[in-house]
TORKOLGU-204196 format. One line per 5 residues: number of its first residue (from 0); their letters; for each residue x, y, z of N, C-alpha, C. Coordinates in nm, 3 decimals, always signed. Example, Ala and Ser with C-alpha at 12.3 -4.5 7.8 and 13.67 -1.06 7.14 Angstrom:
<sites>
0	as	+1.319:-0.569:+0.780:+1.230:-0.450:+0.780:+1.320:-0.330:+0.780 ~ +1.285:-0.225:+0.708:+1.367:-0.106:+0.714:+1.290:+0.003:+0.787
</sites>
This chain:
<sites>
0	arrsf	+0.358:-1.598:-1.234:+0.288:-1.509:-1.173:+0.196:-1.401:-1.161 ~ +0.095:-1.394:-1.085:+0.011:-1.347:-1.131:-0.046:-1.188:-1.145 ~ -0.066:-1.126:-1.195:-0.096:-0.981:-1.255:-0.161:-0.925:-1.118 ~ -0.116:-0.812:-1.029:-0.257:-0.753:-0.924:-0.300:-0.711:-1.012 ~ -0.419:-0.667:-0.969:-0.570:-0.637:-0.959:-0.612:-0.538:-0.884
5	tysgt	-0.658:-0.409:-0.892:-0.729:-0.316:-0.788:-0.874:-0.316:-0.777 ~ -0.803:-0.281:-0.602:-1.014:-0.323:-0.576:-1.064:-0.213:-0.445 ~ -1.115:-0.167:-0.442:-1.165:-0.031:-0.362:-1.133:-0.028:-0.209 ~ -1.156:+0.051:-0.174:-1.055:+0.061:+0.005:-1.201:-0.079:+0.087 ~ -1.351:-0.042:+0.019:-1.394:-0.127:+0.161:-1.433:-0.263:+0.045
10	taqdr	-1.345:-0.318:-0.035:-1.467:-0.407:-0.124:-1.485:-0.537:+0.002 ~ -1.315:-0.571:+0.140:-1.328:-0.653:+0.192:-1.474:-0.650:+0.278 ~ -1.563:-0.475:+0.356:-1.635:-0.467:+0.416:-1.757:-0.482:+0.323 ~ -1.742:-0.491:+0.236:-1.897:-0.420:+0.143:-1.943:-0.608:+0.092 ~ -1.782:-0.722:+0.172:-1.854:-0.881:+0.111:-1.912:-0.900:+0.186
15	gltga	-1.917:-0.822:+0.371:-1.908:-0.869:+0.470:-1.783:-0.934:+0.528 ~ -1.646:-0.915:+0.522:-1.545:-0.965:+0.551:-1.507:-0.968:+0.629 ~ -1.444:-0.985:+0.760:-1.417:-0.910:+0.849:-1.207:-1.004:+0.911 ~ -1.264:-1.041:+0.837:-1.127:-1.211:+0.902:-1.120:-1.298:+1.006 ~ -1.263:-1.283:+1.113:-1.332:-1.364:+1.124:-1.280:-1.480:+1.192
20	gvnva	-1.213:-1.579:+1.260:-1.200:-1.728:+1.241:-1.052:-1.779:+1.173 ~ -0.991:-1.644:+1.112:-0.852:-1.645:+1.054:-0.726:-1.585:+1.142 ~ -0.626:-1.579:+1.117:-0.498:-1.610:+1.130:-0.404:-1.580:+1.053 ~ -0.370:-1.411:+1.103:-0.265:-1.396:+0.971:-0.126:-1.357:+1.077 ~ -0.025:-1.388:+0.944:+0.106:-1.349:+1.038:+0.184:-1.236:+0.922
25	ivdtg	+0.155:-1.165:+1.055:+0.266:-1.012:+1.021:+0.439:-1.042:+0.953 ~ +0.504:-1.115:+0.858:+0.603:-1.138:+0.898:+0.702:-0.961:+0.900 ~ +0.761:-0.925:+0.985:+0.802:-0.797:+0.990:+0.950:-0.762:+1.074 ~ +0.931:-0.637:+1.106:+1.063:-0.602:+1.222:+0.949:-0.626:+1.471 ~ +0.834:-0.706:+1.399:+0.767:-0.706:+1.520:+0.649:-0.665:+1.474
30	vdnrh	+0.515:-0.730:+1.620:+0.465:-0.608:+1.618:+0.432:-0.569:+1.783 ~ +0.392:-0.432:+1.798:+0.371:-0.433:+1.979:+0.264:-0.479:+1.965 ~ +0.231:-0.553:+2.017:+0.093:-0.658:+2.059:+0.029:-0.600:+2.129 ~ +0.048:-0.477:+2.278:+0.021:-0.398:+2.383:-0.109:-0.332:+2.281 ~ -0.103:-0.284:+2.178:-0.157:-0.142:+2.152:-0.288:-0.231:+2.098
35	kafrk	-0.342:-0.108:+2.158:-0.510:-0.084:+2.109:-0.578:-0.180:+2.088 ~ -0.501:-0.118:+1.898:-0.536:-0.188:+1.801:-0.580:-0.274:+1.776 ~ -0.501:-0.365:+1.858:-0.484:-0.591:+1.830:-0.559:-0.665:+1.991 ~ -0.645:-0.566:+2.026:-0.773:-0.597:+2.095:-0.903:-0.654:+2.094 ~ -0.994:-0.716:+2.134:-1.057:-0.772:+2.150:-1.175:-0.667:+2.044
40	aghfn	-1.299:-0.746:+1.967:-1.414:-0.588:+1.990:-1.443:-0.636:+2.156 ~ -1.494:-0.460:+2.090:-1.495:-0.425:+2.243:-1.440:-0.347:+2.355 ~ -1.348:-0.469:+2.282:-1.188:-0.396:+2.427:-1.116:-0.284:+2.446 ~ -1.113:-0.210:+2.315:-1.048:-0.057:+2.286:-1.031:-0.038:+2.410 ~ -1.109:+0.056:+2.412:-1.137:+0.158:+2.571:-1.083:+0.098:+2.683
45	ddgsc	-1.055:-0.041:+2.731:-1.048:-0.069:+2.834:-0.953:-0.013:+2.919 ~ -1.003:-0.005:+3.028:-0.867:+0.117:+3.132:-0.763:-0.019:+3.199 ~ -0.667:+0.042:+3.262:-0.530:-0.055:+3.273:-0.490:-0.081:+3.185 ~ -0.421:-0.177:+3.189:-0.279:-0.243:+3.143:-0.327:-0.314:+3.022 ~ -0.248:-0.373:+2.948:-0.284:-0.483:+2.878:-0.345:-0.591:+2.888
50	vpsnt	-0.471:-0.681:+2.908:-0.502:-0.826:+2.936:-0.472:-0.869:+2.832 ~ -0.406:-1.014:+2.800:-0.326:-1.088:+2.742:-0.497:-1.161:+2.685 ~ -0.571:-1.175:+2.776:-0.724:-1.226:+2.650:-0.820:-1.155:+2.651 ~ -0.765:-1.017:+2.617:-0.845:-0.928:+2.574:-0.801:-0.909:+2.458 ~ -0.690:-0.944:+2.377:-0.661:-0.961:+2.270:-0.626:-1.064:+2.148
55	rfvtg	-0.563:-0.960:+2.078:-0.611:-1.092:+1.957:-0.481:-1.158:+1.914 ~ -0.370:-1.112:+1.996:-0.245:-1.195:+1.995:-0.309:-1.337:+1.936 ~ -0.260:-1.420:+1.920:-0.224:-1.536:+1.903:-0.117:-1.626:+1.958 ~ +0.028:-1.602:+1.895:+0.138:-1.677:+1.912:+0.219:-1.586:+1.836 ~ +0.296:-1.591:+1.843:+0.487:-1.538:+1.787:+0.596:-1.591:+1.803
60	ydatv	+0.698:-1.578:+1.688:+0.854:-1.636:+1.712:+0.929:-1.540:+1.629 ~ +1.036:-1.501:+1.677:+1.128:-1.399:+1.646:+1.211:-1.515:+1.659 ~ +1.274:-1.479:+1.472:+1.346:-1.559:+1.478:+1.506:-1.474:+1.453 ~ +1.488:-1.383:+1.480:+1.622:-1.288:+1.506:+1.724:-1.312:+1.662 ~ +1.610:-1.426:+1.706:+1.733:-1.451:+1.799:+1.770:-1.615:+1.852
65	tetaf	+1.880:-1.627:+1.869:+1.944:-1.821:+1.820:+1.930:-1.833:+1.984 ~ +1.858:-1.771:+2.087:+1.832:-1.905:+2.178:+1.623:-1.910:+2.179 ~ +1.634:-2.072:+2.163:+1.474:-2.096:+2.176:+1.391:-1.996:+2.283 ~ +1.425:-2.027:+2.414:+1.380:-2.012:+2.542:+1.354:-1.896:+2.471 ~ +1.386:-1.854:+2.381:+1.356:-1.653:+2.376:+1.213:-1.625:+2.224
70	qtmia	+1.249:-1.713:+2.133:+1.256:-1.749:+2.048:+1.021:-1.731:+2.044 ~ +0.975:-1.786:+2.165:+0.834:-1.762:+2.130:+0.784:-1.638:+2.238 ~ +0.709:-1.524:+2.105:+0.645:-1.410:+2.220:+0.570:-1.459:+2.285 ~ +0.526:-1.354:+2.368:+0.396:-1.378:+2.461:+0.311:-1.252:+2.383 ~ +0.169:-1.263:+2.457:+0.067:-1.121:+2.491:+0.113:-1.003:+2.588
75	ctsrd	+0.076:-0.953:+2.579:+0.093:-0.791:+2.593:+0.299:-0.735:+2.601 ~ +0.380:-0.789:+2.545:+0.505:-0.731:+2.490:+0.477:-0.686:+2.335 ~ +0.577:-0.624:+2.373:+0.660:-0.594:+2.239:+0.794:-0.586:+2.205 ~ +0.831:-0.609:+2.075:+0.982:-0.617:+2.083:+0.981:-0.569:+1.913 ~ +0.962:-0.503:+1.875:+0.892:-0.402:+1.773:+1.028:-0.297:+1.800
80	flghg	+1.160:-0.258:+1.755:+1.193:-0.145:+1.782:+1.187:-0.052:+1.647 ~ +1.120:-0.052:+1.551:+1.103:+0.005:+1.499:+0.943:+0.075:+1.433 ~ +0.903:-0.009:+1.499:+0.729:+0.055:+1.400:+0.720:+0.010:+1.320 ~ +0.753:-0.039:+1.272:+0.716:-0.038:+1.077:+0.638:-0.156:+1.135 ~ +0.606:-0.313:+1.175:+0.560:-0.396:+1.153:+0.413:-0.359:+1.230
85	thvag	+0.431:-0.256:+1.346:+0.275:-0.273:+1.463:+0.234:-0.139:+1.324 ~ +0.287:-0.109:+1.253:+0.213:-0.038:+1.137:+0.108:-0.112:+1.072 ~ +0.209:-0.187:+1.016:+0.138:-0.274:+0.850:+0.032:-0.347:+0.932 ~ +0.063:-0.427:+1.069:-0.029:-0.519:+1.142:-0.132:-0.382:+1.138 ~ -0.119:-0.227:+1.171:-0.260:-0.205:+1.201:-0.328:-0.189:+1.090
90	tvlgl	-0.229:-0.155:+0.989:-0.333:-0.214:+0.830:-0.419:-0.297:+0.816 ~ -0.316:-0.401:+0.835:-0.362:-0.521:+0.800:-0.593:-0.582:+0.877 ~ -0.511:-0.617:+0.992:-0.571:-0.610:+1.143:-0.666:-0.551:+1.200 ~ -0.633:-0.379:+1.247:-0.609:-0.295:+1.338:-0.753:-0.247:+1.372 ~ -0.835:-0.288:+1.489:-0.961:-0.251:+1.516:-0.965:-0.129:+1.539
95	ptpqp	-1.094:-0.116:+1.464:-1.209:+0.014:+1.447:-1.212:+0.065:+1.553 ~ -1.159:+0.261:+1.536:-1.150:+0.321:+1.689:-1.306:+0.344:+1.721 ~ -1.299:+0.361:+1.861:-1.462:+0.346:+1.869:-1.544:+0.502:+1.829 ~ -1.629:+0.573:+1.794:-1.701:+0.692:+1.752:-1.809:+0.733:+1.835 ~ -1.820:+0.813:+1.862:-1.718:+0.907:+1.895:-1.616:+0.839:+2.039
100	psvcl	-1.502:+0.963:+2.077:-1.432:+1.099:+2.001:-1.379:+1.034:+1.900 ~ -1.286:+0.942:+1.890:-1.166:+0.893:+1.836:-1.213:+0.952:+1.657 ~ -1.132:+0.994:+1.589:-1.156:+0.991:+1.451:-0.993:+0.932:+1.391 ~ -0.987:+0.906:+1.275:-0.892:+0.884:+1.199:-0.787:+0.980:+1.103 ~ -0.647:+1.067:+1.198:-0.615:+1.161:+1.163:-0.549:+1.154:+0.989
105	pprpp	-0.498:+1.167:+0.905:-0.587:+1.246:+0.810:-0.688:+1.156:+0.798 ~ -0.858:+1.242:+0.766:-0.940:+1.204:+0.749:-0.978:+1.056:+0.617 ~ -1.008:+0.970:+0.587:-1.017:+0.900:+0.472:-1.071:+0.976:+0.331 ~ -1.057:+0.957:+0.275:-1.147:+0.993:+0.154:-1.267:+0.992:+0.123 ~ -1.377:+1.069:+0.163:-1.506:+1.164:+0.063:-1.591:+0.970:+0.082
110	ddvva	-1.505:+0.924:-0.010:-1.607:+0.833:-0.148:-1.602:+0.681:-0.006 ~ -1.573:+0.712:+0.081:-1.512:+0.591:+0.252:-1.572:+0.575:+0.301 ~ -1.658:+0.441:+0.256:-1.779:+0.501:+0.373:-1.742:+0.458:+0.514 ~ -1.659:+0.409:+0.567:-1.602:+0.423:+0.732:-1.490:+0.516:+0.683 ~ -1.502:+0.640:+0.673:-1.411:+0.767:+0.639:-1.360:+0.782:+0.795
115	tdcgg	-1.411:+0.790:+0.950:-1.281:+0.774:+1.054:-1.300:+0.698:+1.161 ~ -1.308:+0.580:+1.083:-1.288:+0.476:+1.170:-1.129:+0.432:+1.224 ~ -0.991:+0.433:+1.107:-0.931:+0.437:+1.121:-0.893:+0.241:+1.119 ~ -0.978:+0.139:+1.111:-0.974:-0.024:+1.097:-0.902:-0.065:+0.971 ~ -0.885:-0.121:+0.997:-0.743:-0.235:+0.938:-0.864:-0.308:+0.822
120	vapsa	-0.792:-0.409:+0.819:-0.871:-0.472:+0.656:-0.989:-0.579:+0.670 ~ -0.930:-0.626:+0.727:-1.000:-0.748:+0.881:-0.965:-0.747:+1.050 ~ -1.038:-0.620:+1.067:-1.065:-0.607:+1.189:-1.105:-0.779:+1.327 ~ -1.116:-0.890:+1.270:-1.153:-0.960:+1.347:-1.043:-1.037:+1.341 ~ -0.993:-1.055:+1.285:-0.843:-1.141:+1.229:-0.768:-1.136:+1.317
125	glvdv	-0.676:-1.279:+1.417:-0.569:-1.316:+1.500:-0.447:-1.283:+1.418 ~ -0.369:-1.182:+1.527:-0.288:-1.160:+1.562:-0.130:-1.312:+1.504 ~ -0.064:-1.319:+1.417:+0.072:-1.385:+1.484:+0.212:-1.374:+1.387 ~ +0.268:-1.298:+1.521:+0.388:-1.219:+1.473:+0.487:-1.233:+1.476 ~ +0.567:-1.282:+1.327:+0.654:-1.285:+1.305:+0.760:-1.230:+1.272
130	kvcng	+0.875:-1.173:+1.337:+0.987:-1.080:+1.380:+1.081:-1.198:+1.292 ~ +1.131:-1.122:+1.165:+1.261:-1.157:+1.106:+1.316:-1.039:+1.081 ~ +1.308:-0.923:+1.063:+1.357:-0.792:+1.022:+1.430:-0.753:+1.247 ~ +1.543:-0.724:+1.269:+1.620:-0.669:+1.358:+1.644:-0.458:+1.365 ~ +1.675:-0.508:+1.236:+1.738:-0.331:+1.223:+1.685:-0.275:+1.175
135	alsnp	+1.745:-0.214:+1.054:+1.632:-0.127:+0.982:+1.613:-0.183:+0.873 ~ +1.522:-0.104:+0.770:+1.468:-0.181:+0.614:+1.514:-0.271:+0.536 ~ +1.691:-0.301:+0.600:+1.721:-0.325:+0.424:+1.653:-0.492:+0.385 ~ +1.700:-0.510:+0.297:+1.647:-0.657:+0.226:+1.790:-0.708:+0.167 ~ +1.802:-0.759:+0.159:+1.691:-0.842:+0.214:+1.722:-0.884:+0.382
140	cpyle	+1.626:-0.958:+0.427:+1.631:-0.926:+0.599:+1.685:-1.013:+0.640 ~ +1.776:-1.051:+0.721:+1.793:-1.184:+0.767:+1.822:-1.308:+0.787 ~ +1.681:-1.265:+0.856:+1.602:-1.368:+0.958:+1.457:-1.435:+0.868 ~ +1.485:-1.380:+0.724:+1.299:-1.379:+0.660:+1.271:-1.519:+0.643 ~ +1.365:-1.638:+0.586:+1.421:-1.770:+0.583:+1.344:-1.855:+0.681
145	agldw	+1.428:-1.841:+0.771:+1.355:-1.868:+0.884:+1.215:-1.837:+0.949 ~ +1.174:-1.715:+0.933:+1.028:-1.686:+0.938:+0.931:-1.765:+0.877 ~ +1.018:-1.797:+0.759:+0.886:-1.830:+0.650:+0.947:-2.013:+0.728 ~ +0.985:-2.028:+0.734:+0.952:-2.157:+0.755:+0.938:-2.230:+0.925 ~ +0.878:-2.118:+0.987:+0.897:-2.170:+1.131:+0.741:-2.109:+1.112
150	iegnf	+0.668:-2.076:+1.004:+0.501:-2.096:+0.939:+0.493:-2.174:+0.865 ~ +0.578:-2.242:+0.780:+0.529:-2.365:+0.790:+0.533:-2.485:+0.820 ~ +0.606:-2.478:+0.950:+0.641:-2.564:+1.043:+0.409:-2.514:+1.117 ~ +0.445:-2.473:+1.092:+0.265:-2.477:+1.276:+0.183:-2.347:+1.208 ~ +0.181:-2.315:+1.082:+0.090:-2.267:+0.990:-0.087:-2.370:+1.042
155	qthni	-0.094:-2.483:+1.080:-0.151:-2.558:+1.129:-0.201:-2.593:+1.221 ~ -0.118:-2.555:+1.316:-0.108:-2.568:+1.468:-0.242:-2.433:+1.504 ~ -0.168:-2.257:+1.428:-0.189:-2.124:+1.454:-0.292:-2.085:+1.424 ~ -0.372:-2.186:+1.347:-0.453:-2.151:+1.176:-0.443:-2.119:+1.124 ~ -0.298:-2.051:+1.078:-0.264:-1.906:+1.001:-0.275:-1.902:+0.795
160	gvvni	-0.384:-1.862:+0.801:-0.476:-1.895:+0.705:-0.377:-1.804:+0.577 ~ -0.347:-1.669:+0.657:-0.276:-1.550:+0.527:-0.142:-1.531:+0.604 ~ -0.020:-1.504:+0.478:+0.066:-1.395:+0.548:+0.083:-1.263:+0.475 ~ +0.164:-1.175:+0.573:+0.214:-1.075:+0.519:+0.343:-1.070:+0.530 ~ +0.421:-0.991:+0.444:+0.540:-0.965:+0.411:+0.565:-0.789:+0.319
165	slgtk	+0.531:-0.722:+0.392:+0.537:-0.545:+0.363:+0.670:-0.541:+0.408 ~ +0.835:-0.628:+0.284:+1.004:-0.545:+0.324:+1.037:-0.501:+0.186 ~ +1.033:-0.381:+0.221:+1.124:-0.309:+0.082:+1.187:-0.408:-0.033 ~ +1.253:-0.397:-0.057:+1.386:-0.443:-0.120:+1.386:-0.368:-0.274 ~ +1.520:-0.387:-0.348:+1.580:-0.312:-0.420:+1.532:-0.449:-0.585
170	cgddd	+1.541:-0.470:-0.652:+1.538:-0.546:-0.730:+1.661:-0.617:-0.808 ~ +1.671:-0.716:-0.914:+1.804:-0.793:-0.974:+1.743:-0.850:-1.014 ~ +1.827:-0.937:-1.076:+1.827:-0.965:-1.164:+1.671:-1.092:-1.184 ~ +1.616:-1.144:-1.213:+1.501:-1.161:-1.273:+1.503:-1.389:-1.318 ~ +1.527:-1.428:-1.171:+1.557:-1.552:-1.160:+1.480:-1.677:-1.237
175	ggtga	+1.336:-1.597:-1.299:+1.176:-1.736:-1.284:+1.178:-1.805:-1.215 ~ +1.181:-1.723:-1.084:+1.116:-1.779:-0.958:+1.207:-1.907:-0.893 ~ +1.266:-1.976:-0.915:+1.378:-2.057:-0.899:+1.437:-2.041:-0.761 ~ +1.460:-1.902:-0.714:+1.487:-1.906:-0.600:+1.466:-1.998:-0.438 ~ +1.544:-1.936:-0.317:+1.547:-2.047:-0.192:+1.372:-1.889:-0.162
180	raaqv	+1.395:-1.811:-0.168:+1.263:-1.708:-0.059:+1.119:-1.777:-0.239 ~ +1.146:-1.766:-0.354:+1.046:-1.786:-0.422:+0.956:-1.934:-0.390 ~ +1.083:-2.021:-0.343:+1.031:-2.117:-0.355:+0.950:-2.162:-0.169 ~ +1.026:-2.083:-0.094:+0.919:-2.089:+0.042:+0.805:-2.088:-0.031 ~ +0.813:-1.893:-0.004:+0.651:-1.932:-0.078:+0.551:-1.996:-0.127
185	nalvs	+0.591:-2.024:-0.231:+0.531:-2.137:-0.294:+0.479:-2.274:-0.270 ~ +0.540:-2.275:-0.193:+0.545:-2.334:-0.100:+0.387:-2.354:+0.028 ~ +0.414:-2.180:+0.065:+0.328:-2.161:+0.117:+0.187:-2.184:+0.068 ~ +0.227:-2.146:-0.085:+0.046:-2.151:-0.093:+0.017:-2.247:-0.158 ~ +0.078:-2.359:-0.178:+0.058:-2.465:-0.229:-0.031:-2.547:-0.112
190	lgvav	+0.031:-2.547:+0.019:-0.037:-2.514:+0.114:-0.172:-2.526:+0.147 ~ -0.243:-2.408:+0.057:-0.349:-2.326:+0.118:-0.352:-2.161:+0.195 ~ -0.214:-2.155:+0.173:-0.206:-1.995:+0.249:-0.120:-1.887:+0.136 ~ -0.291:-1.780:+0.228:-0.242:-1.659:+0.106:-0.172:-1.642:+0.151 ~ -0.022:-1.604:+0.056:+0.082:-1.528:+0.074:+0.015:-1.311:+0.028
195	viahg	+0.069:-1.236:+0.086:+0.045:-1.109:-0.001:+0.159:-1.006:+0.041 ~ +0.201:-1.001:-0.096:+0.387:-0.926:-0.064:+0.374:-0.826:-0.168 ~ +0.429:-0.667:-0.031:+0.450:-0.562:-0.135:+0.556:-0.560:-0.230 ~ +0.517:-0.451:-0.331:+0.561:-0.454:-0.414:+0.688:-0.404:-0.399 ~ +0.747:-0.277:-0.253:+0.852:-0.215:-0.294:+0.802:-0.082:-0.275
200	naype	+0.923:+0.015:-0.203:+0.871:+0.176:-0.279:+1.056:+0.202:-0.304 ~ +1.123:+0.112:-0.401:+1.197:+0.103:-0.481:+1.141:+0.080:-0.655 ~ +1.199:+0.154:-0.757:+1.140:+0.077:-0.867:+1.292:+0.166:-0.974 ~ +1.243:+0.090:-1.099:+1.379:+0.111:-1.173:+1.383:+0.275:-1.202 ~ +1.469:+0.345:-1.219:+1.509:+0.468:-1.291:+1.471:+0.421:-1.476
205	ppppd	+1.426:+0.489:-1.496:+1.380:+0.563:-1.462:+1.259:+0.505:-1.423 ~ +1.123:+0.517:-1.345:+0.992:+0.387:-1.366:+0.930:+0.396:-1.430 ~ +0.845:+0.284:-1.497:+0.684:+0.221:-1.553:+0.611:+0.339:-1.537 ~ +0.562:+0.334:-1.647:+0.466:+0.414:-1.658:+0.302:+0.415:-1.541 ~ +0.308:+0.325:-1.507:+0.190:+0.196:-1.388:+0.291:+0.217:-1.285
210	ntdpp	+0.363:+0.298:-1.228:+0.513:+0.211:-1.137:+0.495:+0.043:-1.107 ~ +0.493:-0.020:-1.169:+0.550:-0.125:-1.154:+0.590:-0.219:-1.232 ~ +0.681:-0.340:-1.166:+0.781:-0.355:-1.265:+0.776:-0.484:-1.257 ~ +0.668:-0.520:-1.335:+0.712:-0.736:-1.363:+0.779:-0.755:-1.331 ~ +0.807:-0.872:-1.328:+0.741:-0.969:-1.270:+0.777:-0.923:-1.112
215	ycnag	+0.690:-0.951:-1.024:+0.796:-0.905:-0.823:+0.903:-0.937:-0.804 ~ +0.982:-0.859:-0.789:+1.138:-0.906:-0.769:+1.226:-0.889:-0.599 ~ +1.227:-0.958:-0.579:+1.276:-0.921:-0.409:+1.434:-1.023:-0.445 ~ +1.545:-0.888:-0.428:+1.635:-0.984:-0.488:+1.693:-1.071:-0.494 ~ +1.640:-1.012:-0.660:+1.661:-1.081:-0.797:+1.619:-1.181:-0.785
220	qrlts	+1.483:-1.202:-0.703:+1.373:-1.332:-0.696:+1.258:-1.279:-0.729 ~ +1.172:-1.359:-0.821:+1.028:-1.401:-0.870:+0.964:-1.439:-0.781 ~ +0.887:-1.381:-0.735:+0.775:-1.504:-0.660:+0.618:-1.492:-0.700 ~ +0.613:-1.649:-0.746:+0.494:-1.600:-0.793:+0.306:-1.624:-0.746 ~ +0.316:-1.576:-0.597:+0.236:-1.590:-0.492:+0.154:-1.425:-0.479
</sites>
């Protein structure tokens, strides 16, 4: 496992990186792709309802349903019944709000050079919605494996370069990275897909001084990426 590094909140912007040409798979509770934050640049304040050609939504897969005809998600729809996946997607690739009059509330820190635009890290990236949670964010989300399998089989077709998994978890016994989920993640990395995994909000008692618990563990499994 690689140790984490701390970067400034504007590192990507400082390097001129916007996510253009890359599609990001948000593995979560689904994404409300009707939201203005997921439109193409210049369309944030468009009047009227969502227009598919003006969004950055690429495709979606709902692993929580068994009927094949209903697994593919389309633009200008939402299957996010909790709001978590939409929130995460906004952090990853939300479009900056126009200035003025929109402002980001609460304001970003004074040293953030984009203090009020509310934009995500990669505001030009495309959105691929992979829904694996159908209820409370309990871990494991029962359809995570199916969602990762779909990504592995379709990442080239949909130009998925990054996968984001921000699901809470409680750590179990370390299995040395040999678990099924670890194998799925490592397979994606071996194919050239960058996988970003949140540590989660649960810590051992008492928590370690730096609020980390290496190695990362997800339902007792170490993920090496």
